[in-house]
Each structure stands twice: as C-alpha cells, then as structure tokens.
C-alpha positions as CSV (number, residue, x, y, z in Angstrom):
1,X,-154.8,120.5,40.9
2,X,-153.2,122.7,43.6
3,X,-149.7,121.9,42.3
4,X,-150.8,122.8,38.7
5,X,-152.2,126.2,39.9
6,X,-148.9,126.9,41.8
7,X,-146.9,126.0,38.7
8,X,-148.8,128.3,36.4
9,X,-147.9,131.3,38.5
10,X,-144.3,130.5,39.1
11,X,-141.1,130.5,36.9
12,X,-140.1,127.1,35.5
13,X,-138.2,124.7,37.7
14,X,-135.9,123.4,35.0
15,X,-134.5,124.4,31.6
16,X,-134.0,122.1,28.6
17,X,-131.0,123.0,26.5
18,X,-130.9,121.4,23.1
19,X,-127.6,121.2,21.1
20,X,-127.5,120.2,17.5
21,X,-123.9,119.3,16.7
22,X,-123.9,120.2,13.0
23,X,-120.1,119.5,12.4
24,X,-120.5,116.1,13.9
25,X,-123.6,115.4,11.8
26,X,-121.6,116.3,8.6
27,X,-118.7,114.1,9.8
28,X,-121.1,111.2,10.7
29,X,-122.8,111.3,7.2
30,X,-119.4,111.3,5.5
31,X,-118.2,108.5,7.8
32,X,-121.4,106.5,7.0
33,X,-120.9,107.0,3.3
34,X,-117.3,105.7,3.5
35,X,-118.4,102.7,5.5
36,X,-121.0,101.8,2.9
37,X,-118.4,102.2,0.1
38,X,-115.9,100.1,1.9
39,X,-118.4,97.3,2.7
40,X,-119.7,97.5,-0.9
41,X,-116.1,97.1,-2.2
42,X,-115.5,94.2,0.1
43,X,-118.7,92.5,-1.0
44,X,-118.0,93.0,-4.7
45,X,-114.3,91.9,-4.5
46,X,-114.2,88.6,-2.6
47,X,-110.7,87.0,-2.1
48,X,-111.0,83.7,-3.7
49,X,-107.6,82.4,-2.6
50,X,-108.4,83.2,1.0
51,X,-112.2,82.9,1.1
52,X,-112.5,81.8,4.8
53,X,-110.4,84.7,5.9
54,X,-112.4,87.1,3.7
55,X,-115.7,85.9,5.3
56,X,-114.3,86.4,8.8
57,X,-113.0,89.9,8.0
58,X,-116.3,90.9,6.3
59,X,-118.4,89.6,9.2
60,X,-116.3,91.6,11.7
61,X,-116.4,94.8,9.6
62,X,-120.2,94.5,9.2
63,X,-120.5,94.2,13.0
64,X,-118.2,97.2,13.5
65,X,-120.4,99.2,11.1
66,X,-123.6,98.1,12.9
67,X,-122.2,99.0,16.3
68,X,-121.1,102.4,15.0
69,X,-124.6,103.1,13.6
70,X,-126.1,102.3,17.0
71,X,-123.7,104.6,18.8
72,X,-124.1,107.3,16.2
73,X,-127.8,107.2,16.9
74,X,-127.2,108.5,20.4
75,X,-125.0,111.4,19.2
76,X,-127.3,113.0,16.7
77,X,-128.9,115.4,19.3
78,X,-127.6,116.4,22.7
79,X,-129.9,117.6,25.5
80,X,-128.8,119.1,28.8
81,X,-131.0,120.1,31.7
82,X,-130.5,122.8,34.2
83,X,-132.6,122.7,37.4
84,X,-133.5,125.5,39.8
85,X,-134.1,124.0,43.2
86,X,-134.2,127.5,44.8
87,X,-137.3,128.2,42.7
88,X,-138.8,125.0,44.1
89,X,-138.2,126.3,47.6
90,X,-139.9,129.6,46.7
91,X,-142.8,127.8,45.1
92,X,-143.4,125.4,48.0
93,X,-142.2,127.5,50.9
94,X,-144.2,128.3,54.0
95,X,-147.6,126.7,54.1
96,X,-147.2,125.3,50.5
97,X,-144.5,123.0,51.9
98,X,-147.3,120.6,52.7
99,X,-147.9,120.1,49.0
100,X,-144.5,118.7,48.4
101,X,-144.8,115.0,47.5
102,X,-143.2,112.4,49.9
103,X,-140.4,110.1,48.8
104,X,-139.4,106.6,49.9
105,X,-135.7,106.1,49.9
106,X,-134.4,102.5,49.6
107,X,-130.8,101.6,50.5
108,X,-129.7,98.0,49.7
109,X,-126.8,96.0,51.1
110,X,-126.1,92.3,51.0
111,X,-122.7,91.3,52.3
112,X,-121.2,92.9,55.5
113,X,-117.7,91.9,54.4
114,X,-117.7,93.3,50.9
115,X,-119.9,96.2,52.0
116,X,-118.7,97.2,55.4
117,X,-121.4,98.3,57.9
118,X,-119.5,101.6,58.4
119,X,-120.0,102.4,54.7
120,X,-123.7,101.6,54.9
121,X,-124.0,103.7,58.1
122,X,-122.5,106.8,56.4
123,X,-124.9,106.4,53.4
124,X,-127.8,106.2,55.8
125,X,-126.6,109.3,57.7
126,X,-126.2,111.3,54.4
127,X,-129.8,110.3,53.5
128,X,-131.3,111.2,56.9
129,X,-129.6,114.6,56.6
130,X,-131.1,115.4,53.1
131,X,-132.5,119.0,52.8
132,X,-136.2,118.0,52.6
133,X,-139.0,118.1,55.2
134,X,-138.5,115.2,57.5
135,X,-142.2,114.4,57.3
136,X,-141.9,114.0,53.6
137,X,-139.5,111.1,53.2
138,X,-138.8,107.8,54.8
139,X,-135.6,105.7,54.7
140,X,-135.8,101.9,54.1
141,X,-132.8,99.7,54.5
142,X,-132.7,96.3,52.9
143,X,-130.1,94.0,54.4
144,X,-130.2,91.0,52.1
145,X,-127.5,89.3,54.2
146,X,-129.5,89.6,57.4
147,X,-126.3,90.5,59.2
148,X,-126.4,91.2,63.0
149,X,-123.3,93.4,62.5
150,X,-125.1,95.6,60.0
151,X,-128.3,95.7,62.2
152,X,-126.5,96.8,65.4
153,X,-124.3,99.3,63.5
154,X,-127.5,100.9,62.2
155,X,-128.9,101.1,65.7
156,X,-125.9,103.0,66.7
157,X,-126.1,105.1,63.5
158,X,-129.6,106.3,64.4
159,X,-128.4,107.4,67.8
160,X,-125.7,109.4,66.3
161,X,-128.0,110.7,63.5
162,X,-130.1,112.5,66.1
163,X,-127.2,114.8,66.7
164,X,-125.6,114.7,63.2
165,X,-128.7,115.7,61.3
166,X,-129.5,118.9,63.3
167,X,-125.9,119.9,63.1
168,X,-125.9,119.6,59.3
169,X,-129.1,121.6,58.9
170,X,-128.1,124.3,61.4
171,X,-124.8,125.1,59.7
172,X,-125.9,124.1,56.2
173,X,-123.3,121.4,55.8
174,X,-123.0,120.3,52.2
175,X,-121.1,117.0,52.6
176,X,-123.4,115.1,54.9
177,X,-121.6,111.7,55.0
178,X,-119.5,112.0,58.2
179,X,-116.6,109.9,57.0
180,X,-116.1,112.2,54.0
181,X,-116.7,115.3,56.1
182,X,-114.1,114.4,58.7
183,X,-111.8,112.6,56.2
184,X,-109.5,115.6,55.8
185,X,-109.4,119.2,56.9
186,X,-112.6,120.6,55.9
187,X,-112.5,124.0,54.1
188,X,-115.9,124.9,55.5
189,X,-114.6,124.4,59.0
190,X,-111.5,126.5,58.4
191,X,-113.5,129.3,56.7
192,X,-116.2,129.5,59.4
193,X,-115.2,131.8,62.2
194,X,-118.5,131.3,64.2
195,X,-117.3,130.2,67.6
196,X,-120.5,128.1,68.1
197,X,-119.8,126.3,64.8
198,X,-116.2,125.5,65.8
199,X,-117.3,124.2,69.2
200,X,-120.0,122.0,67.8
201,X,-117.8,120.8,65.0
202,X,-115.2,119.6,67.5
203,X,-117.9,117.9,69.6
204,X,-119.4,116.3,66.5
205,X,-116.1,114.8,65.5
206,X,-115.6,113.3,68.9
207,X,-119.2,111.9,68.8
208,X,-118.6,110.4,65.4
209,X,-115.6,108.6,66.6
210,X,-117.4,107.4,69.7
211,X,-121.2,107.7,70.3
212,X,-123.9,110.3,70.8
213,X,-127.1,111.3,72.6
214,X,-130.6,111.4,71.2
215,X,-132.2,114.6,70.1
216,X,-134.4,116.2,67.4
217,X,-136.7,114.4,65.0
218,X,-135.7,112.0,62.2
219,X,-137.7,110.6,59.2
220,X,-139.1,107.1,59.5
221,X,-136.3,104.5,59.3
222,X,-137.3,100.9,58.5
223,X,-134.9,98.0,58.5
224,X,-135.8,94.9,56.5
225,X,-134.1,91.5,56.2
226,X,-136.4,89.5,54.0
227,X,-137.1,85.8,54.5
228,X,-135.2,83.4,52.2
229,X,-135.5,79.7,51.6
230,X,-133.1,77.4,49.6
231,X,-136.2,76.0,47.9
232,X,-137.3,79.4,46.6
233,X,-135.4,81.6,44.1
234,X,-134.8,85.0,45.8
235,X,-133.8,86.8,42.6
236,X,-130.9,88.7,44.2
237,X,-131.2,92.5,44.2
238,X,-134.3,92.6,42.0
239,X,-136.1,90.4,44.6
240,X,-134.9,92.6,47.4
241,X,-136.1,95.7,45.7
242,X,-139.6,94.2,45.0
243,X,-139.8,93.3,48.7
244,X,-139.0,96.9,49.6
245,X,-141.5,98.2,47.1
246,X,-144.2,96.2,48.8
247,X,-143.1,97.1,52.4
248,X,-142.9,100.8,51.6
249,X,-146.2,100.6,49.8
250,X,-147.8,99.3,53.0
251,X,-146.1,101.7,55.4
252,X,-145.8,105.0,53.5
253,X,-146.8,104.5,49.9
254,X,-145.0,107.6,48.7
255,X,-145.5,108.3,44.9
256,X,-141.8,108.5,44.3
257,X,-139.0,106.0,45.1
258,X,-135.3,106.6,45.3
259,X,-133.0,103.6,45.3
260,X,-129.4,103.7,46.4
261,X,-126.6,101.2,46.8
262,X,-125.1,101.2,50.3
263,X,-121.8,102.7,49.0
264,X,-123.4,105.6,47.2
265,X,-123.8,108.4,49.7
266,X,-125.6,111.7,49.2
267,X,-123.2,114.4,48.1
268,X,-125.8,117.0,47.2
269,X,-128.2,117.6,50.1
270,X,-130.8,119.1,47.7
271,X,-130.9,116.1,45.4
272,X,-134.6,115.4,46.1
273,X,-135.3,119.0,45.1
274,X,-133.4,118.6,41.9
275,X,-135.5,115.5,41.0
276,X,-138.8,117.2,42.0
277,X,-138.0,120.0,39.6
278,X,-138.7,117.5,36.8
279,X,-141.6,115.6,38.3
280,X,-143.5,118.7,39.4
281,X,-142.9,120.9,36.3
282,X,-142.9,118.6,33.3
283,X,-145.5,119.6,30.7
284,X,-146.8,116.1,30.3
285,X,-146.6,113.3,32.8
286,X,-145.1,110.9,30.2
287,X,-142.1,113.2,29.9
288,X,-140.7,112.1,33.3
289,X,-141.1,108.5,34.4
290,X,-137.8,108.4,36.2
291,X,-134.9,110.7,36.9
292,X,-131.4,109.1,36.8
293,X,-128.4,110.8,38.3
294,X,-124.8,109.8,37.3
295,X,-122.7,107.4,39.2
296,X,-119.6,109.3,40.3
297,X,-116.8,107.9,42.5
298,X,-114.6,109.5,45.1
299,X,-112.1,106.7,45.3
300,X,-110.8,105.3,42.0
301,X,-107.4,104.2,40.7
302,X,-105.1,106.9,39.4
303,X,-105.8,107.8,35.7
304,X,-108.8,105.5,35.8
305,X,-107.2,102.7,33.6
306,X,-110.4,100.6,33.7
307,X,-112.8,103.3,32.8
308,X,-114.8,103.2,36.1
309,X,-115.7,106.9,35.8
310,X,-117.5,106.3,32.5
311,X,-116.6,109.7,31.1
312,X,-117.7,108.9,27.6
313,X,-121.1,107.8,28.8
314,X,-121.6,111.0,30.8
315,X,-120.2,113.4,28.3
316,X,-121.9,112.1,25.1
317,X,-124.1,109.0,25.3
318,X,-126.2,110.1,28.3
319,X,-126.8,113.5,26.8
320,X,-127.7,111.9,23.5
321,X,-130.2,109.6,25.1
322,X,-131.9,112.6,26.6
323,X,-132.5,113.7,23.0
324,X,-134.5,110.5,22.4
325,X,-136.8,108.8,25.0
326,X,-134.4,109.3,27.8
327,X,-131.5,107.6,29.7
328,X,-131.4,104.0,30.7
329,X,-131.9,103.1,34.4
330,X,-128.5,102.5,35.9
331,X,-129.5,100.7,39.1
332,X,-128.7,103.4,41.8
333,X,-129.2,107.1,42.2
334,X,-132.5,106.9,40.4
335,X,-135.9,108.5,41.3
336,X,-139.0,106.5,40.1
337,X,-142.6,107.2,40.0
338,X,-144.1,104.4,41.9
339,X,-146.8,103.9,39.3
340,X,-144.2,103.1,36.6
341,X,-143.0,100.2,38.7
342,X,-146.6,99.0,39.0
343,X,-147.0,98.8,35.2
344,X,-149.1,102.0,34.7
345,X,-148.7,103.8,31.4
346,X,-148.5,107.6,31.5
347,X,-151.9,109.5,31.7
348,X,-153.5,106.4,30.1
349,X,-157.0,107.6,29.6
350,X,-156.0,110.9,28.0
351,X,-153.5,109.2,25.8
352,X,-156.0,106.6,24.7
353,X,-158.5,109.3,23.7
354,X,-155.9,111.2,21.8
355,X,-154.9,108.7,19.2
356,X,-157.2,105.8,19.7
357,X,-154.5,103.4,20.9
358,X,-155.0,100.9,23.7
359,X,-152.5,99.4,26.1
360,X,-153.8,95.8,25.9
361,X,-150.5,94.3,24.6
362,X,-147.6,96.2,26.2
363,X,-149.4,97.0,29.4
364,X,-151.6,94.0,29.9
365,X,-151.7,94.2,33.7
366,X,-152.9,97.8,33.6
367,X,-155.5,97.0,31.0
368,X,-156.9,94.0,32.9
369,X,-157.0,95.9,36.2
370,X,-158.7,98.8,34.6
371,X,-161.3,96.5,33.1
372,X,-162.1,95.2,36.6
373,X,-162.4,98.8,37.9
374,X,-159.4,98.3,40.1
375,X,-161.2,95.7,42.3
376,X,-159.3,94.5,45.3
377,X,-159.8,90.9,44.1
378,X,-158.1,91.6,40.8
379,X,-155.3,93.6,42.5
380,X,-154.7,90.7,44.9
381,X,-154.3,88.3,42.0
382,X,-151.7,90.5,40.4
383,X,-149.9,92.0,43.5
384,X,-150.3,89.1,45.9
385,X,-152.8,88.1,48.6
386,X,-152.3,91.0,50.9
387,X,-155.5,93.1,51.0
388,X,-153.7,96.0,52.6
389,X,-151.1,96.0,49.8
390,X,-153.9,95.8,47.3
391,X,-155.6,98.8,48.8
392,X,-152.4,100.8,48.6
393,X,-151.8,99.8,45.0
394,X,-155.4,100.8,44.3
395,X,-154.6,104.4,45.3
396,X,-151.7,104.4,42.9
397,X,-153.6,102.9,40.0
398,X,-156.5,105.4,40.4
399,X,-154.0,108.2,40.8
400,X,-155.8,109.4,43.9
401,X,-154.4,111.5,46.8
402,X,-151.6,109.6,48.5
403,X,-151.8,109.2,52.3
404,X,-148.6,109.0,54.3
405,X,-149.2,106.9,57.4
406,X,-148.3,108.7,60.6
407,X,-147.2,105.4,62.2
408,X,-145.7,102.9,59.8
409,X,-145.1,100.6,62.7
410,X,-148.8,99.8,62.7
411,X,-148.2,97.8,59.4
412,X,-145.4,95.6,60.7
413,X,-147.4,92.4,60.8
414,X,-148.6,92.9,57.2
415,X,-145.0,93.9,56.1
416,X,-143.7,90.6,57.4
417,X,-146.3,88.9,55.2
418,X,-145.4,90.6,52.0
419,X,-141.6,90.1,52.8
420,X,-142.0,86.3,53.1
421,X,-140.2,84.1,50.5
422,X,-143.3,82.6,49.1
423,X,-145.4,85.8,48.7
424,X,-144.7,86.3,45.0
425,X,-145.9,82.8,44.0
426,X,-148.5,83.1,41.2
427,X,-148.2,86.9,41.1
428,X,-147.0,89.4,38.5
429,X,-144.0,90.5,40.5
430,X,-140.8,90.4,38.5
431,X,-142.7,89.6,35.3
432,X,-145.0,92.6,34.7
433,X,-144.7,94.8,37.8
434,X,-141.8,95.8,40.0
435,X,-138.1,95.2,39.2
436,X,-137.8,92.6,36.4
437,X,-136.4,89.1,36.9
438,X,-134.4,87.2,34.3
439,X,-131.2,89.2,34.2
440,X,-128.3,90.1,36.5
441,X,-128.7,93.7,35.3
442,X,-132.2,94.1,36.5
443,X,-131.9,97.8,36.3
444,X,-131.5,98.0,32.5
445,X,-134.3,95.4,32.1
446,X,-136.7,97.4,34.4
447,X,-135.9,100.7,32.6
448,X,-136.6,99.1,29.3
449,X,-139.9,97.8,30.5
450,X,-140.8,101.3,31.7
451,X,-139.8,102.9,28.4
452,X,-142.0,100.3,26.6
453,X,-145.0,101.6,28.5
454,X,-144.4,105.0,26.8
455,X,-142.6,106.8,29.6
456,X,-139.7,109.1,29.0
457,X,-136.8,109.5,31.4
458,X,-134.3,112.3,32.3
459,X,-130.6,112.2,33.0
460,X,-129.8,115.0,35.5
461,X,-126.2,116.2,36.0
462,X,-126.3,119.0,38.6
463,X,-123.2,121.2,39.1
464,X,-122.7,119.7,42.6
465,X,-122.6,115.8,42.2
466,X,-125.7,114.2,43.6
467,X,-124.1,111.0,44.8
468,X,-120.6,109.6,45.2
469,X,-119.6,106.0,45.5
470,X,-116.7,103.6,45.4
471,X,-115.4,102.1,42.2
472,X,-113.8,98.7,41.8
473,X,-110.4,98.8,43.5
474,X,-108.4,96.6,41.1
475,X,-108.4,95.0,37.7
476,X,-109.9,91.7,38.9
477,X,-112.9,93.4,40.5
478,X,-113.4,95.5,37.3
479,X,-113.3,92.4,35.2
480,X,-115.8,90.6,37.4
481,X,-118.1,93.6,37.2
482,X,-117.8,93.8,33.4
483,X,-118.5,90.1,33.1
484,X,-121.7,90.5,35.1
485,X,-122.8,93.5,33.0
486,X,-122.1,91.7,29.7
487,X,-123.8,88.5,30.8
488,X,-126.9,90.4,32.1
489,X,-127.2,92.5,29.0
490,X,-127.0,89.4,26.8
491,X,-129.7,87.8,29.0
492,X,-132.0,90.8,28.2
493,X,-131.3,90.4,24.4
494,X,-132.2,86.7,24.5
495,X,-135.4,87.3,26.6
496,X,-138.9,88.4,25.6
497,X,-137.8,92.0,26.3
498,X,-135.3,91.9,23.4
499,X,-135.2,95.4,21.8
500,X,-136.1,94.0,18.4
501,X,-139.3,92.2,19.5
502,X,-142.7,93.6,20.4
503,X,-143.9,95.9,17.6
504,X,-146.8,97.0,19.8
505,X,-144.6,98.5,22.5
506,X,-144.9,102.2,22.9
507,X,-141.2,102.9,22.5
508,X,-139.3,104.9,19.8
509,X,-137.4,102.9,17.2
510,X,-134.3,104.9,18.0
511,X,-134.7,104.1,21.7
512,X,-134.8,100.5,20.7
513,X,-131.5,101.1,19.0
514,X,-130.1,102.5,22.3
515,X,-131.0,99.3,24.1
516,X,-129.7,97.2,21.2
517,X,-126.4,99.0,21.6
518,X,-126.0,98.1,25.2
519,X,-127.5,94.6,25.1
520,X,-125.1,93.7,22.2
521,X,-122.2,95.5,23.7
522,X,-120.4,92.2,24.7
523,X,-120.3,91.0,21.1
524,X,-118.0,93.9,20.2
525,X,-115.2,92.3,22.1
526,X,-115.6,89.1,20.1
527,X,-115.5,90.9,16.8
528,X,-112.5,92.9,17.9
529,X,-110.6,89.8,19.0
530,X,-111.0,88.0,15.7
531,X,-110.2,91.1,13.7
532,X,-107.1,91.6,15.8
533,X,-105.8,88.1,15.1
534,X,-106.4,88.4,11.3
535,X,-103.0,89.9,10.5
536,X,-101.3,87.0,12.4
537,X,-103.4,84.4,10.5
538,X,-102.6,86.0,7.2
539,X,-98.9,86.1,8.1
540,X,-98.8,82.4,8.9
541,X,-100.9,81.4,5.9
542,X,-99.2,83.8,3.4
543,X,-102.5,85.3,2.4
544,X,-104.1,88.7,2.9
545,X,-107.6,90.0,3.8
546,X,-106.7,93.5,2.5
547,X,-107.0,94.6,-1.1
548,X,-103.7,94.7,-3.1
549,X,-102.1,97.8,-4.5
550,X,-101.5,98.1,-8.2
551,X,-99.0,100.4,-9.9
552,X,-100.4,103.3,-11.7
553,X,-98.7,102.3,-15.0
554,X,-100.0,98.7,-14.8
555,X,-101.8,97.6,-17.9
556,X,-103.2,94.4,-16.5
C-alpha cells in the first residue's frame, strides 16, 4: 500500500512505446496472398509424371508458409520500453529506500574447466558491486561441479570484494567486472584527474593481480554445492536452480529472483533499478511476471558468422513479442517474481471475481493450496517436508509482507536438508513449481509455464547493456549449442506443455504461436535440406517440380 501511494504521487518509472509498422503490414498481407495463390496453384496442378517429387515439394512449401506465418505473427506490432532509474532513485530516496524490495541473485556454474573460476569470480564481483542497497540483495552461487578450485577462488574473491566494491561506489565505476575494467586502458581513468582516484586506481590494479585486505560491508553471499547421487536424477541446471530457489527461500525469501550464468557479468550497475521500474510501476500485477534482458557478448568471432549476437531476435522478434504476452525466458539475465515460480497466477482473487474464471486446471497447485487455506501440511506435500520452507512459501502464497532474515547462516542446517538429492521425491518441484524438468532448455519451458498462468513478461533493452557474456568460440561449439537448443525445444513440443495443447491455459493464441515458432524451429532445417536437393533430384531423374512455361502463341 505504501508503494502504491508513493507511485501515485510520482512520475512513471517506464514508458511504453508502441510502433505499428504499416508498410510491413501491407507487405505481409500481399506476401500472404501470394503464398496462398502459389499453394493453391500447386495443389490444383499436380505433376502426374513426377508425383513423389511433387508431394515432397508441396510438403516443404507448406512448411515454409507455416513458419513464415508464425514469424509474421511476431512482427505485426512492435513495443519498446524506456526505463527511468533516476526517477526510481528519487521516489525511493532517503527514508523511502527501506521500501525497495529485496532481490536474490543466483549465479550458476558447473564445470571449472569449461567455466574457469576466474570468470565466475569476476561475475560475482560485478554482482556484489551493483548499485543497490547492500541490505536489499543477496548473492547465491551454485557450484554444480562441487569444485574445490571454484570454492577457494570465491573465498579469495570475497576478500578482494571488500576493497573493490567500495572503490566502484566511491568513484561511480560503470564497468564493475575487474577483468574487463583492467583489460585495456580505461577511458574513465584517463579522463579523471582526481589524484585520489589515480592513486586508488593504481592500488586497485595491483590488488586485483594479487590479493587484498578486508573492509566495508558486502551483501550476503551463499555458496551451495548440492548433494548428488548416481541413483537420483539431478536434472542438470533446472535441478540446480530449484535447489537455489529453496535455499534462498529459507535464508532471505526475497520476492524477486535474478539468475545469471557464471560468464554473464553485470555491465550496467543499475540493472536492478531498471527491472524494478517495471515491477513497481506496472498498472496490473499480471503485466510483469518476469523481466528479461538481452544476452550480449563482448567476445565473439569477427563478423559473427554463426549468429551468436542474435541481432534479428533483438531487433524484431523480441520487440514483437512485447506486443503480445511478452518475451520468452532466455535462461540468464532474467528477473522473476518468486510467486510465478511457485505456480501463483497474477492477482488471482481479483481476476476470478472479474470474469468468473477459476484456475483449477492450469494452476492446479495454487487452487489446491488455496482450498486448504495455505495450511503448512498442504504446502509440505507440494514443496517438500521442510516445515521452514513451507512457512516461507506460505508468505509468498498469501502475498504478505516479506521478511529478510538478518542472519541467513541460522538456516544452514535446514538449507542442507532442502539441498539433498532426495528432497524432491513425491513433490511438485520440476512438474508444477520451480524450473520445469523434461527439456534441456528448461528456461523456455519454465517461461511457457509462467505465461500459461496468465502472466505477461517484458523484454528490456537499456541503452547501456545490462549484462555481457562470452559466445561460443568456434564453429563446433556453436553447433553443439544449436543441437542442444533444437533438441530441447523439440522435447517441449512433444511434452504435455506443447503450445497446441491445453485449451484452458490462460495464454493468448498468438503467444502460443510464438512458442510454436521456437519449438518447431528445428524442423525448418529438415524442410530446407529436402527442398535444396530437389533440383539435383530433378536433374538426375529428368523431371521437374516447377510448372512449365508455355509460349504466348501456343494453341494447345
């Protein structure tokens, strides 16, 4: 209520800019008409002498048309957002800063050889130096490889952080990952004539290359290496994220969660403020279930031959999805409402009363728990046997005031329990709550589940990139990544979360088309391959899959 009163007397924190590309709409309609005419001609004029080739060509052309319609669906309306984090600082400055919501930041790493500890350390440092009250966020590090190298490197990282973080805040350093800051001659250093800055900058560079002393206050930092057993499926990254959701729910239980890959460091120190502009100022809660920031890369192959920068996705598709129910969840650089991961629909009671719907089918967990009045017994059956975790979930379900524990270390024993390999047995984790299991692209699957609850999402592209990471360094790594994406997306299409199933889901038809476009993306390569070899087949067989040309003066 206090936040609502503050918002009513303050300028908006973000601006929504809608663009209706009329020339493209005219072109798209003409294109669609020509496609239908071509397919109609193909259907009405079968090639009897080369019937099998005609069937193959017609099937490929139908698939191309279907894929084009799915893509066209995302280009009908473009939406851009402009955030004003400086207004957030004005709105919640001084004593009002205590009303800023806390955030739990989760960083995941798994292999110390593929993901060097130095890279993880720099990401952690950039997170700890974020421009946000230190009492209002906590950093959780998931080491799924349980590497002693990673652990001890993080111990040294925290020692250095107690010097690095105050340095960044004192001189308003924008690039807060040390390896990027010291990578080459920094323009901020060369333009700053303050003798104190120059002295401390030189000392800081020496400390980064060696070690440092302890000073100042940091946010809570929690290291987790979950228990694994060869007899229990650990579900890869999705399983690690669910463990972190439970551990953070016990220790801090912040209403918002940011997850980052270990190689995606914070480039924009005000990134939390950008996200909060949406969460704190959206007109209806359902308008912002999660805020996705783009994946940008500081180290990629020249001319980007493998498309790692995803320029088409950022320039058109992401903006078009914002004109529908919102962007898909891309796995890193995303802020979630914790309640969305717990299967809670947006403003459920108000929405039910508005149009008489109920959430029995597409939010069964929420409906059952609501029927039981959020009893701890029912919550334990869904979220696991930990009574402490059930109590923290209860505050989220009831949407009551969240409480940040002053000493998360007091919950270590219970955290060890919820991080055990058998904790999820006979619970809803990975099925109805948390990150979804059943696909190697758990991010897209989880985002689809959230959209099915009725939530909308936002794709935020600030002027200063929010995060920067590393792209695949060669063609083989790119192919491996693409194969994983295509396989995982196909797994979603063949699962119970197929975009074409579940008529009771609270998701727009055109948003279903968005997910159909991505989950069926891999089949486009199959159709392209067969269509590409058709001319060669026709040349070898002496037949053609294209209509012949008749002279104008032909009488036959």
